[in-house]
Backbone bond lengths (Angstrom), bond angles and torsions (degrees), N, CA, C in turn:
res aa  C-N    CA-C-N  psi(-1)  N-CA   C-N-CA  omega(-1)  CA-C   N-CA-C  phi
1 M - - - 1.445 - - 1.525 107.56 -
2 S 1.327 116.76 131.30 1.452 120.48 -177.67 1.525 111.03 -70.75
3 A 1.304 115.92 162.85 1.468 121.25 179.57 1.521 110.54 -61.77
4 I 1.320 117.40 -38.31 1.469 120.60 -179.89 1.516 110.18 -64.30
5 N 1.335 117.56 -43.48 1.464 120.30 178.34 1.521 111.39 -63.37
6 R 1.340 116.77 -40.84 1.472 119.99 179.26 1.517 110.44 -63.40
7 I 1.326 116.97 -42.73 1.462 120.85 178.63 1.520 109.81 -63.54
8 S 1.311 116.47 -44.78 1.460 121.31 -179.72 1.531 111.24 -60.18
9 Y 1.331 116.97 -46.66 1.463 120.24 178.59 1.524 110.86 -65.71
10 G 1.317 116.57 -38.81 1.458 120.76 179.74 1.515 111.77 -63.83
11 L 1.341 116.67 -44.27 1.461 120.23 178.47 1.520 111.06 -64.13
12 S 1.315 117.24 -38.74 1.468 120.54 177.83 1.521 110.46 -62.85
13 A 1.314 116.63 -42.61 1.466 120.40 179.73 1.517 111.08 -65.25
14 V 1.324 116.93 -41.94 1.466 120.60 178.51 1.529 110.05 -62.76
15 A 1.329 117.19 -44.46 1.460 120.66 179.73 1.526 110.86 -62.56
16 A 1.320 117.03 -42.90 1.469 120.14 179.29 1.524 110.73 -62.63
17 C 1.316 117.07 -42.50 1.471 120.39 178.11 1.518 110.65 -63.84
18 F 1.328 116.42 -43.01 1.458 119.98 179.71 1.525 110.57 -57.83
19 F 1.332 116.54 -50.50 1.454 119.71 -178.20 1.523 111.93 -66.42
20 T 1.309 117.55 -35.30 1.456 120.68 -179.20 1.516 111.88 -70.55
21 F 1.344 117.21 -43.46 1.458 119.89 -174.50 1.523 113.76 -89.89
22 A 1.333 117.95 -26.48 1.454 120.38 -177.10 1.524 112.46 -95.81
23 A 1.308 117.35 -7.22 1.457 121.10 -174.85 1.521 111.88 -87.77
24 P 1.339 116.11 151.18 1.452 119.45 172.69 1.522 110.70 -63.98
25 A 1.315 117.28 165.37 1.471 122.10 -174.67 1.519 112.70 -53.64
26 G 1.326 118.93 -43.92 1.459 121.53 -179.71 1.513 112.34 -62.55
27 A 1.324 116.08 -40.05 1.456 120.10 179.46 1.524 110.43 -71.48
28 Q 1.325 118.27 -32.37 1.460 120.56 177.42 1.521 110.10 -59.77
29 Q 1.308 116.83 -42.91 1.461 119.50 179.69 1.525 110.25 -63.67
30 L 1.331 117.76 -40.54 1.452 120.58 177.98 1.522 110.94 -63.52
31 A 1.326 117.24 -37.75 1.463 120.63 -178.97 1.518 111.69 -69.83
32 T 1.326 117.37 -36.97 1.461 119.71 -176.74 1.518 112.60 -86.68
33 N 1.321 118.37 -30.51 1.464 121.10 179.19 1.522 112.07 -89.23
34 G 1.292 117.94 -19.90 1.453 121.95 179.45 1.509 111.99 103.94
35 I 1.305 115.98 115.31 1.461 122.11 -178.39 1.525 110.91 -65.27
36 G 1.317 117.01 -28.27 1.459 120.78 -178.16 1.514 114.44 -66.86
37 V 1.338 117.10 -19.34 1.462 119.83 178.94 1.530 111.89 -106.47
38 A 1.318 116.69 6.68 1.470 120.24 178.44 1.517 109.61 -69.45
39 S 1.304 115.89 146.84 1.461 119.82 178.21 1.526 109.64 -77.07
40 C 1.309 115.50 151.78 1.459 120.21 176.18 1.528 110.51 -61.63
41 E 1.312 116.79 -32.43 1.464 119.75 179.10 1.532 109.76 -58.50
42 K 1.319 117.34 -45.74 1.467 122.31 179.78 1.528 110.50 -68.08
43 L 1.309 117.02 -45.65 1.457 120.33 -177.86 1.517 112.42 -64.01
44 A 1.325 117.46 -41.43 1.467 120.80 -179.43 1.525 111.43 -60.80
45 K 1.330 117.10 -30.97 1.467 120.62 178.25 1.522 111.35 -75.86
46 D 1.323 117.28 -35.58 1.459 121.50 -172.60 1.527 114.87 -93.53
47 M 1.318 117.39 -25.26 1.466 120.45 -179.09 1.526 110.63 -76.18
48 K 1.314 114.44 146.30 1.456 122.16 172.75 1.529 106.18 -143.60
49 P 1.348 116.80 84.20 1.465 120.36 -173.52 1.528 114.36 -53.01
50 E 1.312 117.20 -32.74 1.463 120.24 -178.87 1.539 112.63 -66.45
51 E 1.318 117.59 -18.16 1.467 121.49 178.71 1.527 112.45 -87.14
52 G 1.322 117.52 -7.13 1.461 120.90 179.81 1.521 111.41 56.16
53 F 1.337 115.95 -136.28 1.458 120.75 -176.99 1.527 113.39 -80.36
54 N 1.318 117.83 2.19 1.470 120.36 173.55 1.526 111.28 -74.75
55 N 1.318 116.89 -12.58 1.462 123.27 176.70 1.533 107.30 -103.19
56 V 1.317 116.74 122.22 1.467 121.09 -175.05 1.532 111.58 -61.90
57 T 1.315 118.35 -40.89 1.465 120.22 179.64 1.520 110.57 -62.27
58 N 1.334 116.91 -41.15 1.471 120.41 175.68 1.526 110.22 -56.91
59 S 1.322 116.15 -46.24 1.470 120.58 -178.90 1.519 111.04 -62.31
60 L 1.316 116.68 -47.10 1.461 120.60 -178.45 1.522 111.38 -60.16
61 I 1.321 117.09 -46.68 1.469 119.57 -177.81 1.527 110.60 -67.85
62 F 1.330 117.08 -39.47 1.463 119.58 -179.75 1.523 111.26 -63.69
63 Y 1.326 117.48 -46.02 1.458 120.06 -179.04 1.522 111.49 -68.66
64 W 1.313 117.36 -32.83 1.458 119.95 174.42 1.528 109.59 -63.55
65 V 1.340 117.35 -44.97 1.463 121.45 179.98 1.530 110.17 -60.18
66 Q 1.326 117.08 -43.41 1.460 120.19 179.41 1.537 111.13 -59.19
67 G 1.320 116.49 -43.37 1.462 120.08 178.63 1.522 112.14 -66.49
68 Y 1.330 115.56 -43.14 1.458 121.04 -179.56 1.531 110.31 -62.57
69 M 1.339 115.84 -44.99 1.459 119.32 -178.99 1.529 111.31 -70.22
70 S 1.314 117.75 -30.88 1.469 120.19 175.74 1.523 110.24 -63.99
71 A 1.327 116.53 -43.31 1.465 120.45 177.31 1.524 110.64 -64.74
72 A 1.330 116.74 -40.23 1.466 120.32 177.87 1.527 110.27 -62.33
73 N 1.323 116.53 -36.75 1.468 119.73 178.76 1.527 111.52 -62.88
74 I 1.315 117.77 -35.40 1.462 119.94 176.87 1.529 109.75 -61.98
75 A 1.323 115.93 -45.19 1.471 119.57 178.98 1.530 110.76 -64.52
76 L 1.332 117.30 -40.79 1.468 120.46 177.96 1.524 110.86 -62.97
77 L 1.315 116.82 -43.80 1.460 120.38 178.91 1.520 111.55 -64.21
78 E 1.303 117.20 -41.95 1.474 121.04 177.55 1.524 110.66 -60.84
79 G 1.331 116.50 -39.94 1.461 120.35 -175.23 1.515 114.81 -80.29
80 D 1.350 117.39 -49.13 1.465 120.70 -171.81 1.523 114.30 -130.18
81 S 1.316 118.21 6.59 1.466 122.00 -175.17 1.532 111.01 57.18
82 Q 1.333 115.78 39.14 1.458 122.29 176.95 1.524 108.62 -131.42
83 Y 1.329 115.17 158.63 1.461 120.16 177.85 1.523 110.16 -152.18
84 V 1.329 115.86 166.14 1.461 122.94 176.08 1.526 107.17 -94.85
85 D 1.316 116.91 131.44 1.460 121.47 178.77 1.527 109.21 -73.44
86 L 1.324 116.63 105.28 1.465 120.97 -176.85 1.519 112.92 -70.91
87 Y 1.312 117.59 -15.81 1.460 120.37 175.94 1.526 110.40 -59.99
88 L 1.327 116.19 -33.16 1.470 121.53 179.87 1.523 112.55 -76.76
89 M 1.324 117.16 -12.75 1.472 122.06 -175.96 1.529 109.95 -98.35
90 N 1.320 116.21 62.92 1.463 120.07 -178.46 1.531 110.90 -85.66
91 E 1.317 116.34 176.88 1.472 120.94 -176.16 1.517 112.42 -64.81
92 K 1.320 117.73 -26.76 1.470 120.43 179.84 1.529 111.80 -71.32
93 K 1.311 116.36 -20.97 1.468 121.12 176.28 1.535 111.04 -95.79
94 I 1.332 116.73 -46.85 1.462 121.63 -172.35 1.526 112.95 -71.41
95 L 1.330 117.31 -47.56 1.472 119.70 -174.48 1.525 112.78 -62.29
96 P 1.345 119.61 -49.21 1.474 118.32 177.26 1.525 112.87 -63.78
97 L 1.338 116.75 -35.36 1.461 120.56 179.19 1.532 110.93 -59.90
98 I 1.316 116.33 -49.54 1.471 120.28 -179.68 1.525 110.76 -68.00
99 Y 1.319 116.74 -43.06 1.464 120.74 -179.12 1.534 111.24 -58.69
100 E 1.329 116.30 -49.53 1.470 120.21 -179.61 1.524 111.35 -63.88
101 F 1.337 117.26 -42.19 1.457 120.97 177.62 1.532 110.42 -59.72
102 C 1.326 115.46 -45.91 1.464 120.13 -176.93 1.529 111.73 -68.82
103 Q 1.320 117.33 -33.92 1.467 120.44 176.00 1.540 110.34 -61.54
104 K 1.320 115.87 -40.26 1.471 121.17 -177.29 1.527 112.99 -83.94
105 N 1.335 117.66 -20.32 1.471 122.37 -173.24 1.528 111.45 -133.98
106 P 1.334 118.28 64.18 1.466 120.31 -175.53 1.529 114.31 -60.79
107 G 1.312 118.60 -22.88 1.460 121.53 -179.16 1.514 114.23 -85.75
108 K 1.325 117.54 -2.18 1.465 120.84 -178.01 1.521 110.67 -104.28
109 K 1.325 114.95 -178.34 1.463 122.24 177.58 1.525 108.07 -118.18
110 P 1.326 117.71 150.99 1.466 120.17 -175.83 1.524 114.39 -63.30
111 I 1.303 117.82 -18.13 1.463 120.14 -179.87 1.535 110.69 -59.22
112 S 1.329 117.21 -28.97 1.470 120.81 -180.00 1.522 111.51 -61.29
113 V 1.330 116.85 -46.42 1.458 119.77 -178.45 1.529 111.00 -73.06
114 I 1.324 117.89 -30.63 1.462 120.44 178.56 1.529 110.35 -71.57
115 D 1.332 117.60 -40.11 1.467 120.07 175.24 1.528 110.46 -59.57
116 Q 1.332 117.04 -41.46 1.467 121.19 178.96 1.531 110.26 -66.41
117 L 1.330 116.97 -39.96 1.460 120.97 177.97 1.531 110.48 -61.16
118 I 1.315 116.89 -44.03 1.466 120.67 178.79 1.524 110.22 -61.67
119 E 1.312 116.06 -45.07 1.464 120.26 -178.83 1.530 111.68 -63.68
120 D 1.343 117.08 -41.48 1.460 121.93 -175.48 1.530 114.41 -81.87
121 S 1.327 117.97 -18.26 1.466 121.24 -175.69 1.519 111.64 -70.17
122 D 1.337 114.52 146.07 1.460 119.64 172.15 1.515 108.02 -62.75
123 K 1.304 115.69 142.29 1.463 121.26 -179.31 1.525 109.87 -104.71
124 V 1.319 115.05 149.89 1.454 122.92 177.41 1.524 107.30 -108.05
125 E 1.337 115.98 137.59 1.460 120.06 176.23 1.524 108.41 -71.74
126 G 1.317 115.12 137.22 1.462 119.51 179.01 1.512 110.67 -134.89
127 K 1.320 115.48 154.72 1.461 119.92 174.93 1.515 107.19 -89.30
128 W 1.307 115.43 128.49 1.457 120.42 -175.92 1.507 108.29 -152.83
129 K 1.290 116.31 132.62 1.457 121.14 176.47 1.524 107.23 -93.06
130 S 1.322 116.90 113.17 1.455 121.81 -179.65 1.516 110.40 -55.55
131 G 1.326 115.53 137.69 1.444 121.12 179.92 1.516 113.42 92.14
132 T 1.329 117.32 1.47 1.466 121.37 179.64 1.522 110.77 -60.97
133 V 1.320 115.70 -37.86 1.461 121.29 177.18 1.527 106.28 -109.55
134 P 1.344 118.25 105.25 1.463 121.39 -171.54 1.527 114.27 -54.57
135 W 1.330 118.96 -39.43 1.453 119.23 -177.38 1.516 112.53 -74.34
136 A 1.339 117.79 -14.27 1.458 120.40 179.30 1.528 111.74 -97.96
137 A 1.313 116.96 -11.51 1.460 121.19 -175.59 1.537 110.71 -77.34
138 D 1.314 113.89 154.74 1.468 119.46 175.73 1.514 109.40 -68.14
139 D 1.323 116.71 159.61 1.459 121.87 179.69 1.528 112.40 -88.21
140 D 1.312 117.45 30.91 1.477 121.15 -176.80 1.483 112.25 -60.66
Protein backbone atom coordinates (compact mmCIF):
# COMPACT_ATOMS: atom_id res chain seq x y z
CA MET A 1 0.00 0.00 0.00
CA SER A 2 1.46 3.36 -0.99
CA ALA A 3 2.14 6.10 1.53
CA ILE A 4 -0.64 8.23 0.03
CA ASN A 5 -3.17 5.42 0.43
CA ARG A 6 -2.06 4.82 4.03
CA ILE A 7 -2.42 8.52 4.82
CA SER A 8 -5.81 8.64 3.14
CA TYR A 9 -7.08 5.62 5.08
CA GLY A 10 -5.60 6.98 8.29
CA LEU A 11 -7.29 10.36 7.88
CA SER A 12 -10.61 8.65 7.14
CA ALA A 13 -10.29 6.57 10.29
CA VAL A 14 -9.42 9.61 12.40
CA ALA A 15 -12.39 11.54 10.99
CA ALA A 16 -14.75 8.63 11.65
CA CYS A 17 -13.51 8.33 15.24
CA PHE A 18 -13.85 12.07 15.75
CA PHE A 19 -17.45 12.11 14.57
CA THR A 20 -18.33 8.96 16.48
CA PHE A 21 -16.82 10.00 19.81
CA ALA A 22 -17.31 13.77 19.71
CA ALA A 23 -20.84 13.74 18.33
CA PRO A 24 -24.06 13.93 20.31
CA ALA A 25 -26.08 10.70 20.61
CA GLY A 26 -28.32 11.48 17.62
CA ALA A 27 -25.36 12.19 15.39
CA GLN A 28 -23.62 9.00 16.56
CA GLN A 29 -26.51 6.96 15.24
CA LEU A 30 -26.32 8.79 11.90
CA ALA A 31 -22.58 8.12 11.71
CA THR A 32 -22.88 4.42 12.47
CA ASN A 33 -26.06 3.69 10.49
CA GLY A 34 -25.12 5.87 7.54
CA ILE A 35 -26.25 9.42 6.89
CA GLY A 36 -27.11 8.51 3.30
CA VAL A 37 -30.02 6.35 4.43
CA ALA A 38 -31.37 8.79 7.01
CA SER A 39 -34.88 10.02 6.45
CA CYS A 40 -35.48 13.63 5.55
CA GLU A 41 -37.75 13.85 8.58
CA LYS A 42 -34.78 13.10 10.87
CA LEU A 43 -32.35 15.30 8.97
CA ALA A 44 -34.68 18.31 8.88
CA LYS A 45 -34.86 18.19 12.69
CA ASP A 46 -31.11 17.85 13.20
CA MET A 47 -29.67 20.07 10.45
CA LYS A 48 -29.02 23.74 11.04
CA PRO A 49 -27.48 25.09 7.81
CA GLU A 50 -26.71 28.47 9.37
CA GLU A 51 -24.31 26.75 11.81
CA GLY A 52 -22.19 25.33 8.98
CA PHE A 53 -19.71 22.69 10.14
CA ASN A 54 -20.29 23.57 13.81
CA ASN A 55 -23.31 21.26 13.56
CA VAL A 56 -22.29 17.59 13.39
CA THR A 57 -25.28 16.55 11.27
CA ASN A 58 -24.42 19.28 8.75
CA SER A 59 -20.86 17.94 8.58
CA LEU A 60 -21.94 14.33 8.17
CA ILE A 61 -24.40 15.08 5.37
CA PHE A 62 -21.97 17.39 3.57
CA TYR A 63 -19.13 14.88 3.61
CA TRP A 64 -21.47 12.11 2.52
CA VAL A 65 -22.60 14.29 -0.43
CA GLN A 66 -18.99 14.95 -1.41
CA GLY A 67 -18.26 11.22 -1.46
CA TYR A 68 -21.46 10.40 -3.32
CA MET A 69 -20.82 13.07 -5.94
CA SER A 70 -17.20 11.95 -6.33
CA ALA A 71 -18.41 8.43 -7.12
CA ALA A 72 -21.00 9.85 -9.52
CA ASN A 73 -18.21 11.77 -11.26
CA ILE A 74 -16.39 8.51 -11.93
CA ALA A 75 -19.49 7.13 -13.63
CA LEU A 76 -19.96 10.38 -15.58
CA LEU A 77 -16.34 10.32 -16.72
CA GLU A 78 -16.59 6.68 -17.75
CA GLY A 79 -19.74 7.39 -19.74
CA ASP A 80 -19.22 10.79 -21.39
CA SER A 81 -15.82 12.12 -20.25
CA GLN A 82 -17.67 14.79 -18.25
CA TYR A 83 -17.92 15.57 -14.55
CA VAL A 84 -19.49 17.99 -12.06
CA ASP A 85 -17.09 20.53 -10.58
CA LEU A 86 -17.28 19.75 -6.86
CA TYR A 87 -15.54 23.00 -6.01
CA LEU A 88 -18.87 24.70 -6.76
CA MET A 89 -20.70 22.33 -4.37
CA ASN A 90 -19.70 23.97 -1.10
CA GLU A 91 -21.58 23.86 2.22
CA LYS A 92 -23.34 27.15 1.49
CA LYS A 93 -25.02 25.51 -1.50
CA ILE A 94 -25.44 21.90 -0.34
CA LEU A 95 -26.67 22.34 3.24
CA PRO A 96 -29.58 24.72 2.48
CA LEU A 97 -30.51 22.64 -0.57
CA ILE A 98 -30.85 19.44 1.46
CA TYR A 99 -32.46 21.20 4.43
CA GLU A 100 -35.16 22.84 2.29
CA PHE A 101 -35.80 19.62 0.36
CA CYS A 102 -36.11 17.64 3.59
CA GLN A 103 -38.43 20.22 5.15
CA LYS A 104 -40.78 19.86 2.17
CA ASN A 105 -40.34 16.07 1.74
CA PRO A 106 -40.04 14.39 5.16
CA GLY A 107 -40.85 10.95 3.71
CA LYS A 108 -37.96 11.01 1.23
CA LYS A 109 -34.19 10.68 1.48
CA PRO A 110 -31.67 13.39 0.56
CA ILE A 111 -30.20 11.25 -2.20
CA SER A 112 -33.18 12.28 -4.36
CA VAL A 113 -32.23 15.96 -4.38
CA ILE A 114 -28.53 15.17 -4.86
CA ASP A 115 -29.28 12.95 -7.88
CA GLN A 116 -31.32 15.84 -9.34
CA LEU A 117 -28.49 18.28 -8.59
CA ILE A 118 -26.02 16.05 -10.42
CA GLU A 119 -28.34 15.73 -13.39
CA ASP A 120 -29.06 19.49 -13.57
CA SER A 121 -25.49 20.72 -12.98
CA ASP A 122 -23.34 21.99 -15.81
CA LYS A 123 -20.74 19.41 -16.72
CA VAL A 124 -17.04 19.97 -17.36
CA GLU A 125 -15.21 18.07 -20.09
CA GLY A 126 -12.51 15.85 -18.69
CA LYS A 127 -9.83 13.58 -20.05
CA TRP A 128 -10.49 10.03 -18.99
CA LYS A 129 -9.36 6.69 -20.28
CA SER A 130 -12.38 4.38 -20.27
CA GLY A 131 -11.84 1.28 -18.19
CA THR A 132 -9.50 3.00 -15.71
CA VAL A 133 -11.81 1.92 -12.91
CA PRO A 134 -12.74 -1.72 -13.67
CA TRP A 135 -16.03 -1.74 -11.75
CA ALA A 136 -17.20 1.39 -13.58
CA ALA A 137 -16.23 0.21 -17.06
CA ASP A 138 -18.66 -1.25 -19.55
CA ASP A 139 -18.68 -5.02 -20.03
CA ASP A 140 -17.63 -4.69 -23.69
